[in-house]
C-alpha positions in Angstrom: -9.9 -18.4 -33.2 -9.8 -18.3 -29.4 -10.2 -14.5 -28.9 -13.3 -14.9 -26.8 -12.4 -18.0 -24.7 -11.0 -18.0 -21.2 -7.2 -18.6 -20.9 -5.5 -20.2 -17.9 -2.2 -18.8 -16.6 0.1 -20.8 -14.2 3.2 -19.3 -12.6 5.6 -21.8 -11.0 9.2 -22.2 -9.9 9.6 -18.7 -8.3 12.9 -18.1 -6.5 12.7 -17.8 -2.7 11.3 -14.5 -1.6 9.5 -13.7 -4.8 5.8 -13.0 -5.0 3.2 -12.4 -7.7 1.0 -9.3 -8.3 -1.6 -9.1 -11.0 -5.2 -8.2 -11.6 -6.0 -11.6 -13.1 -8.6 -13.5 -11.0 -7.4 -16.7 -9.2 -8.7 -19.9 -10.8 -11.4 -21.4 -8.6 -10.0 -24.2 -6.4 -6.6 -23.9 -8.0 -3.0 -23.9 -6.6 -1.5 -20.5 -5.6 -0.4 -18.4 -8.6 -2.8 -19.9 -11.0 -5.1 -17.4 -12.7 -7.6 -17.1 -15.5 -8.2 -14.4 -18.1 -11.8 -14.2 -19.4 -10.7 -13.6 -23.0 -7.7 -12.8 -25.2 -7.9 -9.0 -24.8 -7.7 -9.4 -21.0 -4.8 -11.8 -21.4 -2.6 -9.4 -23.3 -3.8 -6.3 -21.4 -3.1 -7.4 -17.8 0.5 -7.1 -16.5 2.1 -9.4 -14.0 4.7 -8.4 -11.5 7.2 -11.1 -10.4 9.8 -10.5 -7.7 10.4 -9.3 -4.2 8.3 -6.2 -3.5 6.4 -4.2 -0.8 2.7 -4.8 -0.8 -0.1 -2.6 0.7 -3.8 -3.3 0.6 -6.9 -1.1 1.1 -10.5 -0.9 0.1 -12.1 2.0 -1.8 -15.9 2.2 -2.1 -15.9 -1.4 -0.9 -13.6 -2.7 -3.7 -10.2 -4.3 -2.8 -7.1 -2.5 -4.1 -3.4 -3.4 -3.9 -0.3 -1.3 -4.3 3.0 -3.1 -4.8 6.3 -1.2 -5.0 9.6 -2.7 -6.1 13.0 -1.1 -5.7 12.2 1.5 -3.1 14.7 2.7 -0.5 14.5 1.4 3.0 12.9 4.6 4.4 10.0 4.4 1.9 6.7 5.3 3.6 4.2 2.8 2.1 1.5 3.7 4.6 1.4 7.3 3.4 1.3 6.2 -0.2 -1.6 3.9 0.5 -3.5 6.5 2.5 -3.1 9.1 -0.3 -4.0 6.6 -3.0 -7.1 5.5 -1.2 -8.3 9.2 -1.1 -7.7 9.5 -4.8 -9.5 6.3 -5.6 -12.5 7.1 -3.5 -12.8 10.6 -5.0 -12.7 9.2 -8.5 -15.2 6.4 -7.9 -17.6 9.0 -6.4 -17.0 11.3 -9.4 -18.1 8.6 -11.9 -20.6 6.5 -9.8 -21.7 8.4 -6.7 -22.3 5.6 -4.2 -22.3 2.8 -6.8 -19.4 0.4 -7.3 -16.8 0.9 -10.0 -16.6 -1.4 -13.1 -13.9 -3.7 -11.7 -13.9 -6.1 -8.8 -10.3 -5.5 -7.8 -7.5 -3.0 -8.8 -3.7 -3.3 -8.6 -1.1 -0.6 -8.8 2.4 -1.9 -9.7 5.2 0.7 -9.3 8.8 0.1 -10.1 11.1 2.6 -8.3 14.2 3.5 -10.4 17.1 6.0 -10.0 15.3 8.1 -12.5 12.1 7.9 -14.5 8.4 8.8 -14.5 5.5 7.3 -16.4 2.8 4.8 -16.5 0.5 2.6 -18.6 -3.2 2.0 -17.9 -5.0 -1.3 -17.9 -8.6 -2.3 -17.3 -8.0 -3.2 -13.6 -4.4 -2.3 -13.0 -1.6 0.1 -13.9 2.2 -0.3 -14.4 4.0 2.8 -13.0 7.6 4.0 -13.0 8.9 6.7 -10.6 12.2 7.9 -9.2 13.1 6.6 -5.8 13.8 10.1 -4.5 10.2 11.0 -5.3 8.5 8.4 -3.1 7.4 9.4 0.4 9.8 8.9 3.2 9.1 8.3 6.8 9.6 11.7 8.5 12.3 11.1 11.1 11.0 7.6 11.6 8.7 8.5 14.4 5.0 8.5 14.8 3.1 11.7 13.9 5.8 12.9 11.5 4.6 15.4 8.9 3.5 13.8 5.6 5.5 14.3 2.5 4.3 17.2 0.3 7.3 17.7 -1.8 7.0 18.4 -5.5 8.4 15.0 -6.5 5.9 13.0 -4.4 3.0 15.2 -5.5 4.1 14.4 -9.1 3.9 10.7 -8.2 0.3 11.1 -6.9 -0.6 13.0 -10.1 0.7 10.0 -12.0 -1.3 7.6 -9.9 -4.4 9.7 -10.3 -3.9 9.9 -14.1 -3.6 6.2 -14.7 -6.5 5.4 -12.3 -8.8 7.8 -14.2 -7.9 5.9 -17.4 -9.7 2.9 -16.0 -12.8 4.8 -17.1 -11.5 7.2 -19.7 -9.6 5.0 -22.2 -10.0 1.5 -21.0 -13.8 1.7 -21.2 -14.8 5.0 -22.7 -12.5 4.8 -25.8 -12.4 6.0 -29.4 -15.0 4.3 -31.6 -12.1 3.6 -33.9 -10.9 1.2 -31.2 -14.2 -0.6 -30.6 -12.2 -3.7 -31.4 -8.4 -3.9 -31.2 -6.0 -4.7 -34.0 -2.8 -5.9 -32.4 -1.0 -6.3 -35.7 -0.6 -2.5 -36.5 -0.5 1.0 -35.1 -3.9 2.3 -34.3 -4.7 5.9 -35.2 -7.3 8.4 -33.8 -7.8 12.2 -33.7 -9.2 12.0 -30.1 -6.1 11.7 -27.9 -6.7 15.3 -27.0 -9.8 14.0 -25.1 -8.7 10.7 -23.8 -5.2 11.7 -22.7 -5.7 15.5 -22.5 -8.9 15.5 -20.4 -7.4 12.8 -18.2 -4.4 15.1 -17.7 -6.7 17.8 -16.6 -8.4 15.7 -14.0 -5.3 14.0 -12.6 -3.9 17.0 -10.6 -7.5 18.3 -10.0 -8.2 15.1 -8.1 -5.1 15.6 -6.0 -6.7 18.9 -4.9 -10.3 17.6 -4.7 -9.1 14.7 -2.4 -7.5 17.3 -0.1 -3.9 16.3 -0.6 -3.0 19.8 -1.8 -4.8 23.1 -1.3 -6.0 25.5 -3.9 -2.9 27.7 -4.2 -0.7 24.6 -4.6 -3.1 23.2 -7.3 -2.8 26.5 -9.2 1.0 26.1 -9.2 0.6 22.7 -10.8 -1.8 24.1 -13.3 0.6 26.9 -14.2 3.3 24.3 -15.1 0.9 23.0 -17.8 0.1 26.5 -19.0 3.8 27.3 -19.4 4.5 24.1 -21.1 2.0 25.0 -23.8 2.9 28.6 -23.9 6.6 27.8 -24.4 5.9 25.6 -27.5 5.7 27.6 -30.8 4.3 24.4 -32.3 0.9 25.3 -30.8 0.5 27.8 -33.6 1.4 25.2 -36.3 -0.3 21.9 -35.3 -3.9 21.4 -34.1 -4.8 19.1 -31.3 -6.6 16.8 -33.7 -3.5 16.6 -35.9 -1.3 16.1 -32.8 -3.5 13.1 -31.8 -3.4 11.5 -35.2 0.3 12.0 -35.6 1.3 10.6 -32.2 2.9 7.5 -33.7 5.1 9.4 -36.1 5.8 12.7 -34.2 5.0 12.7 -30.5 6.9 9.4 -29.9 9.7 10.4 -32.3 10.8 13.8 -31.0 13.8 15.7 -32.4 15.3 19.1 -32.0 12.5 20.8 -34.0 9.6 19.2 -32.1 8.7 22.3 -30.0 8.4 24.3 -33.2 6.3 21.8 -35.2 4.1 20.0 -32.7 2.0 20.4 -29.6 1.4 18.0 -26.8 -2.1 16.6 -26.8 -1.6 15.8 -23.1 -0.8 19.4 -22.1 -2.9 21.4 -24.5 -5.6 18.8 -24.2 -5.7 19.5 -20.5 -6.0 23.2 -21.1 -8.8 22.7 -23.5 -10.6 20.6 -20.8 -10.0 23.5 -18.4 -11.4 26.0 -20.9 -14.5 23.9 -21.5 -15.0 23.5 -17.7 -14.6 27.2 -16.9 -16.8 28.2 -19.8 -19.6 25.8 -18.8 -19.3 26.9 -15.1 -19.2 30.7 -16.0 -22.3 30.3 -18.2 -24.1 28.6 -15.3 -25.5 25.6 -17.2 -23.3 22.8 -15.9 -19.7 21.5 -15.6 -17.2 19.3 -17.4 -17.9 16.8 -14.7 -21.5 16.6 -15.9 -20.2 16.1 -19.5 -17.9 13.2 -18.5 -20.7 11.5 -16.6 -23.1 12.0 -19.4 -20.7 10.4 -21.9 -20.3 7.4 -19.5 -24.1 7.0 -19.2 -25.0 7.5 -22.8 -22.3 5.1 -24.1 -22.8 2.6 -21.3 -19.1 3.0 -20.6 -18.1 2.1 -24.2 -16.9 3.5 -27.5 -17.5 7.2 -28.3 -16.5 9.6 -31.1 -16.2 13.4 -31.4 -19.9 13.7 -32.2 -20.7 12.1 -28.9 -18.4 14.6 -27.1 -20.0 17.6 -29.0 -23.5 16.2 -28.1 -22.7 15.9 -24.4 -21.3 19.4 -24.3 -24.4 20.8 -26.0 -26.7 18.8 -23.7 -25.0 20.1 -20.6 -24.3 23.6 -21.8 -27.5 24.3 -23.5 -25.9 25.5 -26.7 -23.6 24.2 -29.5 -19.9 24.2 -28.8 -18.9 23.7 -32.4 -17.1 27.0 -32.6 -14.9 26.1 -29.6 -14.2 22.7 -31.0 -13.2 24.1 -34.4 -11.0 26.8 -32.8 -9.4 24.9 -29.9 -9.2 21.3 -31.3 -9.1 21.6 -35.0 -7.5 25.0 -35.2 -4.5 26.7 -33.6 -6.3 29.6 -31.9 -5.0 30.7 -28.5 -7.2 29.5 -25.6 -9.2 32.1 -23.7 -7.7 31.2 -20.3 -6.5 34.8 -19.5 -10.1 36.0 -19.6 -11.7 32.9 -18.1 -9.5 32.4 -15.0 -10.1 35.8 -13.5 -13.8 35.1 -13.4 -12.9 32.4 -10.9 -10.8 34.6 -8.7 -7.5 33.5 -10.2 -4.8 36.1 -10.8 -2.8 35.5 -14.1 0.6 37.2 -13.9 3.7 37.2 -16.0 7.1 36.7 -14.3 10.2 38.3 -15.6 11.6 36.4 -18.5 14.8 34.3 -18.0 17.6 34.8 -20.5 16.7 31.5 -22.2 13.1 32.7 -22.7 14.3 36.1 -24.1 16.8 34.3 -26.3 14.3 31.7 -27.5 16.3 28.5 -26.6 16.2 25.5 -24.5 19.5 24.4 -23.0 21.2 21.8 -20.9 23.9 23.0 -18.4 26.6 21.0 -16.8 30.1 21.4 -15.4 31.5 19.1 -18.1 29.2 19.9 -21.0 28.9 23.7 -20.5 25.9 25.5 -21.9 24.5 23.4 -24.7 21.6 24.4 -26.9 19.0 21.6 -27.2 16.3 23.5 -29.1 16.1 26.8 -31.0 12.6 28.1 -30.8 10.8 29.6 -33.9 11.0 33.4 -34.4 13.3 34.0 -31.5 16.5 36.0 -31.1 18.6 32.8 -31.2 17.1 31.7 -34.6 17.8 35.2 -35.9 21.4 35.0 -34.7 21.9 31.6 -36.4 22.2 29.4 -33.3 21.5 25.7 -33.9 20.6 22.8 -31.7 23.8 21.1 -30.5 25.8 24.4 -30.3 27.8 25.0 -27.1 27.7 28.6 -26.0 31.2 29.5 -25.1 31.2 33.3 -24.6 28.9 36.3 -24.9 30.3 39.8 -25.5 33.8 38.5 -25.0 33.0 37.0 -21.6 33.3 33.3 -20.9 30.0 31.7 -20.1 29.5 29.2 -17.3 25.7 29.5 -16.9 23.3 30.9 -19.4 21.8 33.5 -17.0 25.4 35.0 -16.6 25.0 36.3 -20.1 22.5 39.0 -18.8 25.4 40.8 -17.2 27.2 41.1 -20.6 24.5 42.9 -22.5 24.6 46.4 -21.0 24.9 49.3 -23.4 25.1 47.3 -26.6 23.0 47.1 -29.7 24.5 43.7 -30.6 27.0 41.4 -28.9 29.2 38.6 -30.4 28.3 35.0 -29.5 31.2 32.5 -29.5 29.9 29.0 -30.1 31.3 25.6 -30.7 29.6 23.6 -33.4 30.8 20.1 -34.4 34.3 21.0 -33.1 34.4 24.3 -35.1 34.5 27.6 -33.2 32.1 30.2 -34.8 31.4 33.8 -34.0 27.7 34.9 -34.4 26.1 38.3 -33.7 23.1 38.6 -31.3 20.8 41.6 -31.8 19.8 42.9 -28.3 16.5 44.3 -29.6 15.5 40.8 -30.7 15.5 39.6 -27.0 11.7 39.7 -26.6 10.6 36.4 -25.1 8.0 36.4 -22.4 8.3 35.1 -18.9 6.4 32.2 -17.3 2.8 32.6 -16.2 2.0 32.5 -12.5 -1.4 31.6 -11.2 -2.6 32.4 -7.7 -5.8 33.3 -5.8 -6.6 36.9 -6.6 -6.5 39.4 -3.8 -9.8 41.2 -3.5 -11.8 38.6 -5.5 -15.5 39.1 -5.2 -17.8 36.7 -3.3 -19.2 35.4 -6.6 -15.7 34.7 -7.9 -14.7 33.0 -4.7 -17.8 30.9 -4.9 -17.0 29.8 -8.4 -13.4 29.0 -7.4 -14.4 26.9 -4.5 -17.1 25.0 -6.4 -14.5 24.3 -9.2 -11.9 22.8 -6.8 -14.5 21.0 -4.7 -16.1 19.2 -7.7 
């Protein structure tokens, strides 16, 4: 009965050297570390960080922001992290509001640095993040003017920061109409995670580019990773995005060895659906996905929406119905038209040579102690035809001992079939691999096309500039 009442929070007895970070507002005239939550939803939604940590502060669009980091190595470059985060925040605030203020009075990033890990959870005015220590920026040589960190690990951290910050609008305010009110006693289901998580996943790396942290070619490499993640999952031909969204509790968060064959990520494919809508709108010359997102914000007053609202915003911006695309891309399992859309924006789509794992149709783990172990056997591949199973250790190919999977390519010359020696549950088995069945495709590579026309370059530049 107190869901809509303010709740007081008091933190006392902290060990020496500990501090508090939270998006809760301080109680007026109170002692340090006393806060107030305006209602129960805010009480349970707002995390609190207690302990020793590094703290940086900055303003974005006139709004105070904090970034606290716990567990970083001594050479951690907090100033670089703050500078890059400020650029991301300012770009996203301008995206949603132009020169107006965002819908929060203060925002707090809380990052725990671990030996390994990557992820985050969004809140209305804060986010809790996890990242590997090795991926945080380091002071370059310790001297002034050192080159900023642009390694893949750190760019991944900034993509995560961008993702969770975008959620302050798209999930914490814009949200499924099914979640207009929250039921904390049970799992909550929706068919719209392809929009709320997938479209956020599209914009996270795009804002790393739009804020000038990476250039266009580097952004295309980030985008290609998403394309290849979807392309390498046979489950995209089995499960629709709407189904993947609804089944998140029972499938996405409970993966097993058959997950790539039976499911598709609403994060990754949802991001590519956002890309397909954006490029389609831009190529038809009626607007952009940016316009769709802002229209949804304005029409809902930053509140609950449903798929009808999304379809309506697409139609209002694009000047036509996008029902066929929603049916095919979201509720069906059709392939997305990215190979025909991207070249219109001066982007070259090329296939690299397939690795042996891709040709074989497996995912593996390799280690000096574990050898080559199959983690997933992909649908309709050569490995499935040969009878390989998840958990098998590949011992030898064509009579040759196997140390690394790609070594097997040297054992296939001049044969129609080769024996595979595998260990399965402590039994040694001999299987036969048909060479003609090795047909998997290589990864997609995206890059600015040489010889792109002026019109294509103009579309490319407008897309990345926003």
